[in-house]
ROKETOR-145909 format. One record per residue (C-alpha): residue in one letter; x, y, z; chain. Coordinates in Angstrom, 1 decimal, decimal comma, always signed. Layout:
BEGIN
@r:A px:X py:Y pz:Z c:A
...
END
This chain:
BEGIN
@r:M px:-26,8 py:-33,7 pz:-28,7 c:A
@r:N px:-23,2 py:-32,4 pz:-28,8 c:A
@r:L px:-22,4 py:-29,1 pz:-27,1 c:A
@r:I px:-19,9 py:-26,9 pz:-28,9 c:A
@r:S px:-18,7 py:-23,4 pz:-28,1 c:A
@r:I px:-17,6 py:-20,9 pz:-30,8 c:A
@r:S px:-15,4 py:-18,0 pz:-29,8 c:A
@r:A px:-16,5 py:-14,6 pz:-30,9 c:A
@r:F px:-15,2 py:-11,0 pz:-30,3 c:A
@r:Q px:-12,6 py:-11,0 pz:-27,5 c:A
@r:D px:-14,4 py:-13,1 pz:-24,9 c:A
@r:N px:-17,8 py:-14,2 pz:-26,1 c:A
@r:Y px:-19,0 py:-17,7 pz:-26,7 c:A
@r:I px:-21,7 py:-18,7 pz:-29,2 c:A
@r:W px:-23,1 py:-22,0 pz:-28,0 c:A
@r:V px:-24,3 py:-24,6 pz:-30,5 c:A
@r:L px:-26,1 py:-27,9 pz:-29,9 c:A
@r:V px:-25,7 py:-30,4 pz:-32,7 c:A
@r:D px:-27,5 py:-33,6 pz:-33,2 c:A
@r:D px:-26,3 py:-36,8 pz:-35,0 c:A
@r:D px:-27,8 py:-35,5 pz:-38,3 c:A
@r:R px:-25,7 py:-32,3 pz:-38,1 c:A
@r:R px:-28,8 py:-30,2 pz:-37,4 c:A
@r:C px:-28,1 py:-27,5 pz:-34,9 c:A
@r:I px:-29,5 py:-24,9 pz:-32,5 c:A
@r:I px:-27,5 py:-21,7 pz:-32,1 c:A
@r:V px:-27,5 py:-19,6 pz:-28,9 c:A
@r:D px:-26,7 py:-15,9 pz:-28,8 c:A
@r:P px:-24,9 py:-15,4 pz:-32,1 c:A
@r:G px:-23,4 py:-12,0 pz:-31,4 c:A
@r:E px:-21,1 py:-12,2 pz:-34,5 c:A
@r:S px:-21,9 py:-13,9 pz:-37,8 c:A
@r:V px:-18,5 py:-14,7 pz:-39,3 c:A
@r:P px:-17,3 py:-17,3 pz:-36,8 c:A
@r:I px:-20,7 py:-19,2 pz:-36,6 c:A
@r:L px:-21,2 py:-19,1 pz:-40,4 c:A
@r:H px:-17,6 py:-20,5 pz:-40,8 c:A
@r:A px:-18,3 py:-23,3 pz:-38,3 c:A
@r:I px:-21,6 py:-24,1 pz:-40,1 c:A
@r:E px:-19,9 py:-24,4 pz:-43,4 c:A
@r:E px:-16,8 py:-26,2 pz:-42,1 c:A
@r:N px:-18,9 py:-28,8 pz:-40,2 c:A
@r:D px:-21,8 py:-29,1 pz:-42,7 c:A
@r:W px:-24,3 py:-28,1 pz:-40,0 c:A
@r:Q px:-28,0 py:-27,3 pz:-40,8 c:A
@r:P px:-29,3 py:-24,6 pz:-38,5 c:A
@r:E px:-32,8 py:-25,3 pz:-37,2 c:A
@r:A px:-33,3 py:-22,5 pz:-34,6 c:A
@r:I px:-31,7 py:-19,6 pz:-32,8 c:A
@r:L px:-32,2 py:-18,8 pz:-29,1 c:A
@r:L px:-31,6 py:-15,3 pz:-27,8 c:A
@r:T px:-31,2 py:-14,5 pz:-24,1 c:A
@r:H px:-31,3 py:-10,7 pz:-24,3 c:A
@r:H px:-31,0 py:-7,7 pz:-26,5 c:A
@r:H px:-27,3 py:-6,7 pz:-26,2 c:A
@r:H px:-25,4 py:-6,5 pz:-29,5 c:A
@r:D px:-22,8 py:-9,0 pz:-28,6 c:A
@r:H px:-25,5 py:-11,6 pz:-28,3 c:A
@r:V px:-27,7 py:-10,7 pz:-31,3 c:A
@r:G px:-25,4 py:-9,0 pz:-33,9 c:A
@r:G px:-25,1 py:-12,1 pz:-36,1 c:A
@r:V px:-28,8 py:-12,7 pz:-36,4 c:A
@r:P px:-29,4 py:-10,7 pz:-39,6 c:A
@r:D px:-26,6 py:-12,5 pz:-41,5 c:A
@r:L px:-27,9 py:-15,9 pz:-40,3 c:A
@r:L px:-31,4 py:-15,1 pz:-41,4 c:A
@r:A px:-30,2 py:-13,8 pz:-44,8 c:A
@r:R px:-28,6 py:-17,2 pz:-45,3 c:A
@r:Y px:-31,3 py:-19,3 pz:-43,6 c:A
@r:P px:-34,5 py:-17,2 pz:-43,8 c:A
@r:H px:-36,9 py:-19,8 pz:-42,6 c:A
@r:I px:-35,3 py:-20,7 pz:-39,2 c:A
@r:P px:-37,2 py:-19,5 pz:-36,1 c:A
@r:V px:-35,6 py:-17,1 pz:-33,7 c:A
@r:Y px:-36,8 py:-17,4 pz:-30,1 c:A
@r:G px:-36,2 py:-14,6 pz:-27,6 c:A
@r:P px:-37,6 py:-12,2 pz:-25,1 c:A
@r:A px:-39,8 py:-9,3 pz:-26,1 c:A
@r:E px:-36,8 py:-7,0 pz:-25,8 c:A
@r:T px:-35,2 py:-8,8 pz:-28,8 c:A
@r:Q px:-38,2 py:-8,2 pz:-31,2 c:A
@r:D px:-36,2 py:-5,6 pz:-33,2 c:A
@r:K px:-33,1 py:-7,8 pz:-33,2 c:A
@r:G px:-34,5 py:-10,6 pz:-35,4 c:A
@r:T px:-36,7 py:-12,6 pz:-33,0 c:A
@r:T px:-39,6 py:-14,2 pz:-34,8 c:A
@r:Q px:-41,2 py:-16,0 pz:-31,8 c:A
@r:V px:-41,3 py:-14,1 pz:-28,5 c:A
@r:V px:-41,1 py:-16,4 pz:-25,5 c:A
@r:E px:-41,5 py:-15,8 pz:-21,8 c:A
@r:E px:-41,4 py:-17,3 pz:-18,3 c:A
@r:G px:-43,0 py:-20,7 pz:-18,0 c:A
@r:E px:-43,1 py:-21,5 pz:-21,7 c:A
@r:S px:-41,5 py:-24,6 pz:-23,3 c:A
@r:I px:-40,0 py:-24,9 pz:-26,7 c:A
@r:L px:-39,5 py:-28,2 pz:-28,5 c:A
@r:I px:-36,6 py:-28,2 pz:-31,0 c:A
@r:L px:-34,9 py:-31,3 pz:-32,5 c:A
@r:G px:-36,5 py:-33,4 pz:-29,8 c:A
@r:C px:-35,1 py:-31,2 pz:-27,0 c:A
@r:E px:-37,6 py:-29,5 pz:-24,7 c:A
@r:F px:-36,3 py:-26,1 pz:-23,6 c:A
@r:S px:-37,9 py:-24,5 pz:-20,5 c:A
@r:V px:-37,9 py:-20,7 pz:-20,5 c:A
@r:F px:-37,5 py:-18,7 pz:-17,3 c:A
@r:A px:-37,1 py:-15,0 pz:-16,7 c:A
@r:T px:-33,8 py:-13,9 pz:-15,2 c:A
@r:P px:-34,0 py:-10,1 pz:-15,1 c:A
@r:G px:-31,0 py:-8,2 pz:-13,7 c:A
@r:H px:-28,5 py:-7,7 pz:-16,4 c:A
@r:T px:-31,3 py:-6,5 pz:-18,6 c:A
@r:S px:-35,0 py:-6,2 pz:-17,7 c:A
@r:G px:-36,2 py:-8,9 pz:-20,0 c:A
@r:H px:-33,3 py:-11,4 pz:-19,8 c:A
@r:L px:-34,3 py:-15,1 pz:-20,3 c:A
@r:C px:-32,5 py:-18,4 pz:-19,7 c:A
@r:F px:-33,1 py:-21,6 pz:-21,6 c:A
@r:Y px:-32,8 py:-25,0 pz:-19,9 c:A
@r:S px:-32,9 py:-28,4 pz:-21,6 c:A
@r:K px:-31,5 py:-31,0 pz:-19,2 c:A
@r:P px:-28,6 py:-30,9 pz:-18,6 c:A
@r:Y px:-27,8 py:-27,7 pz:-20,4 c:A
@r:L px:-28,5 py:-24,2 pz:-19,2 c:A
@r:F px:-28,0 py:-21,3 pz:-21,6 c:A
@r:C px:-27,8 py:-18,4 pz:-19,2 c:A
@r:G px:-26,5 py:-15,5 pz:-21,3 c:A
@r:D px:-25,1 py:-12,8 pz:-19,0 c:A
@r:T px:-26,9 py:-13,8 pz:-15,8 c:A
@r:L px:-24,4 py:-16,2 pz:-14,4 c:A
@r:F px:-20,7 py:-16,5 pz:-15,1 c:A
@r:S px:-18,2 py:-18,9 pz:-13,7 c:A
@r:G px:-17,2 py:-17,3 pz:-10,4 c:A
@r:G px:-19,5 py:-14,3 pz:-11,0 c:A
@r:C px:-22,7 py:-12,8 pz:-12,4 c:A
@r:G px:-23,7 py:-10,2 pz:-14,8 c:A
@r:R px:-23,6 py:-6,4 pz:-14,3 c:A
@r:L px:-26,9 py:-4,7 pz:-13,4 c:A
@r:F px:-27,4 py:-2,6 pz:-16,4 c:A
@r:E px:-31,2 py:-2,4 pz:-16,3 c:A
@r:G px:-32,3 py:-4,5 pz:-13,3 c:A
@r:T px:-32,0 py:-4,3 pz:-9,5 c:A
@r:P px:-29,9 py:-6,2 pz:-7,1 c:A
@r:E px:-33,1 py:-7,9 pz:-5,8 c:A
@r:Q px:-34,0 py:-9,0 pz:-9,4 c:A
@r:M px:-30,6 py:-10,5 pz:-10,1 c:A
@r:Y px:-30,5 py:-12,2 pz:-6,7 c:A
@r:Q px:-33,8 py:-13,9 pz:-7,4 c:A
@r:S px:-32,7 py:-14,8 pz:-10,9 c:A
@r:L px:-29,6 py:-16,5 pz:-9,4 c:A
@r:Q px:-31,8 py:-18,3 pz:-6,9 c:A
@r:K px:-33,7 py:-19,8 pz:-9,8 c:A
@r:I px:-30,5 py:-21,1 pz:-11,4 c:A
@r:N px:-29,2 py:-22,4 pz:-8,1 c:A
@r:A px:-32,4 py:-24,5 pz:-7,7 c:A
@r:L px:-31,6 py:-26,5 pz:-10,8 c:A
@r:P px:-30,1 py:-30,0 pz:-10,6 c:A
@r:A px:-26,5 py:-30,2 pz:-9,4 c:A
@r:D px:-25,3 py:-31,7 pz:-12,7 c:A
@r:T px:-26,6 py:-28,8 pz:-14,7 c:A
@r:V px:-24,1 py:-27,7 pz:-17,4 c:A
@r:I px:-23,8 py:-24,0 pz:-17,2 c:A
@r:C px:-23,2 py:-22,4 pz:-20,6 c:A
@r:C px:-22,2 py:-18,8 pz:-19,9 c:A
@r:A px:-21,7 py:-16,3 pz:-22,7 c:A
@r:H px:-18,3 py:-14,8 pz:-21,7 c:A
@r:E px:-14,9 py:-16,0 pz:-20,7 c:A
@r:Y px:-14,8 py:-13,9 pz:-17,5 c:A
@r:T px:-13,7 py:-16,6 pz:-15,1 c:A
@r:L px:-10,2 py:-15,4 pz:-14,4 c:A
@r:G px:-11,2 py:-12,0 pz:-13,4 c:A
@r:N px:-14,1 py:-13,3 pz:-11,4 c:A
@r:M px:-11,9 py:-15,7 pz:-9,4 c:A
@r:K px:-9,3 py:-13,0 pz:-8,8 c:A
@r:F px:-12,1 py:-11,0 pz:-7,2 c:A
@r:A px:-13,4 py:-14,0 pz:-5,2 c:A
@r:A px:-9,9 py:-14,8 pz:-4,0 c:A
@r:S px:-9,5 py:-11,2 pz:-2,8 c:A
@r:V px:-12,7 py:-11,4 pz:-0,8 c:A
@r:L px:-12,1 py:-14,8 pz:+0,8 c:A
@r:P px:-8,3 py:-15,3 pz:+0,7 c:A
@r:E px:-8,5 py:-18,3 pz:+3,1 c:A
@r:D px:-11,1 py:-20,2 pz:+1,2 c:A
@r:R px:-9,4 py:-23,3 pz:-0,1 c:A
@r:A px:-12,0 py:-24,2 pz:-2,8 c:A
@r:I px:-11,8 py:-20,7 pz:-4,2 c:A
@r:Q px:-8,0 py:-20,5 pz:-4,1 c:A
@r:D px:-7,7 py:-24,0 pz:-5,8 c:A
@r:Y px:-10,1 py:-23,1 pz:-8,5 c:A
@r:Y px:-8,4 py:-19,7 pz:-9,1 c:A
@r:Q px:-5,1 py:-21,5 pz:-9,6 c:A
@r:K px:-6,7 py:-24,0 pz:-12,0 c:A
@r:V px:-8,2 py:-21,1 pz:-14,0 c:A
@r:K px:-4,9 py:-19,2 pz:-14,2 c:A
@r:E px:-3,2 py:-22,3 pz:-15,6 c:A
@r:L px:-6,0 py:-22,9 pz:-18,2 c:A
@r:R px:-5,9 py:-19,3 pz:-19,3 c:A
@r:A px:-2,1 py:-19,2 pz:-19,5 c:A
@r:K px:-2,5 py:-21,9 pz:-22,1 c:A
@r:N px:-5,4 py:-20,0 pz:-23,8 c:A
@r:Q px:-7,8 py:-22,8 pz:-22,9 c:A
@r:K px:-11,5 py:-22,3 pz:-22,2 c:A
@r:T px:-12,9 py:-22,5 pz:-18,7 c:A
@r:L px:-16,4 py:-23,1 pz:-19,8 c:A
@r:P px:-18,9 py:-24,8 pz:-19,6 c:A
@r:V px:-19,0 py:-25,5 pz:-15,8 c:A
@r:I px:-21,1 py:-27,7 pz:-13,6 c:A
@r:L px:-23,5 py:-26,1 pz:-11,2 c:A
@r:K px:-22,4 py:-28,4 pz:-8,3 c:A
@r:N px:-18,9 py:-27,1 pz:-8,6 c:A
@r:E px:-20,0 py:-23,5 pz:-9,2 c:A
@r:R px:-21,9 py:-23,6 pz:-5,9 c:A
@r:Q px:-18,6 py:-24,0 pz:-4,1 c:A
@r:I px:-16,6 py:-21,2 pz:-5,7 c:A
@r:N px:-19,1 py:-18,6 pz:-6,9 c:A
@r:L px:-19,6 py:-15,9 pz:-4,2 c:A
@r:F px:-22,8 py:-14,8 pz:-5,8 c:A
@r:L px:-24,4 py:-18,2 pz:-5,5 c:A
@r:R px:-23,1 py:-18,6 pz:-1,9 c:A
@r:T px:-24,8 py:-15,4 pz:-0,8 c:A
@r:N px:-28,1 py:-15,9 pz:+1,0 c:A
@r:D px:-29,4 py:-12,4 pz:+1,3 c:A
@r:V px:-30,0 py:-9,5 pz:-1,1 c:A
@r:A px:-28,1 py:-6,9 pz:+0,9 c:A
@r:R px:-25,0 py:-9,0 pz:+0,9 c:A
@r:F px:-25,4 py:-9,7 pz:-2,8 c:A
@r:A px:-25,8 py:-6,0 pz:-3,6 c:A
@r:W px:-22,7 py:-5,2 pz:-1,6 c:A
@r:L px:-20,7 py:-7,9 pz:-3,5 c:A
@r:R px:-22,0 py:-6,8 pz:-6,9 c:A
@r:S px:-21,0 py:-3,1 pz:-6,1 c:A
@r:K px:-17,6 py:-4,2 pz:-4,9 c:A
@r:K px:-17,0 py:-6,3 pz:-8,0 c:A
@r:D px:-18,1 py:-3,3 pz:-10,2 c:A
@r:N px:-15,1 py:-1,3 pz:-8,8 c:A
@r:F px:-12,6 py:-4,1 pz:-8,6 c:A
@r:R px:-9,5 py:-4,0 pz:-10,8 c:A
END
C-alpha cells in the first residue's frame, strides 16, 4: 500500500492508502474538492472511508464522495452517524479492507468518541496526536487524553503517525520554549522551520522519533500533562 497525503483547507491532511490496482482507502475527508481531484487525476477507485471524529474539517467531504460513490462503506465512531457513517465501529473491533486489517481503538479527549485506526505500520490518529503536540480538549478530560496518548505510545516504535494537521512548527516552538536546553527538541525545531520555510510537509512522522521530541508523550503523569496542555492552549 502506498501512503499519500492530500492537503485540504489551510492545514488539514486527508490521508489515502492506495494499492497496486489503484483501489484506495480515504481517511478523514474534510473537504471534497481536493480528494475528488486526486481521485480523478490518479484514476483511483475508492473502496472505503475512515472517520476518526465528528468535526467538520474531517467529515465535510463525505456527502460529495457518497454522491459520487454511493456504495462505499464509511466507518466511524457513533458520533459520526449523522455525518455519513454507514458502519459504526468501536474499541476492540477490526476492519478488513483491501487486505489490510485495521484495529480500532478509542482515543477520547479531543472529542468524547474519537477513534484511531491502526494497520501496521500506519496509525491514523485524527486530532489525538500531532507531531510535537496533541489535540485540544474540546469534549474530553486531561485524564482521557493522557490515557489515549498512552495507547498510542504503546504501539511499535516504527509506527508511522498520520496526523490530520500541519501543526508541527507551532508545537515545536512551544516545546522549545518549555525545554530550551533540550538538544533533540531544538534540533527538530530547526529542521521543521527549514521544511516549512520551503512549504514542505513535516508529516507523517515515526513514533520512535516522536517519543524524543513530543512533550506530551514524554509526560508520565496526568497532572503534568494537564499543566502542559493548559500552557499550550494559551501559548502564542
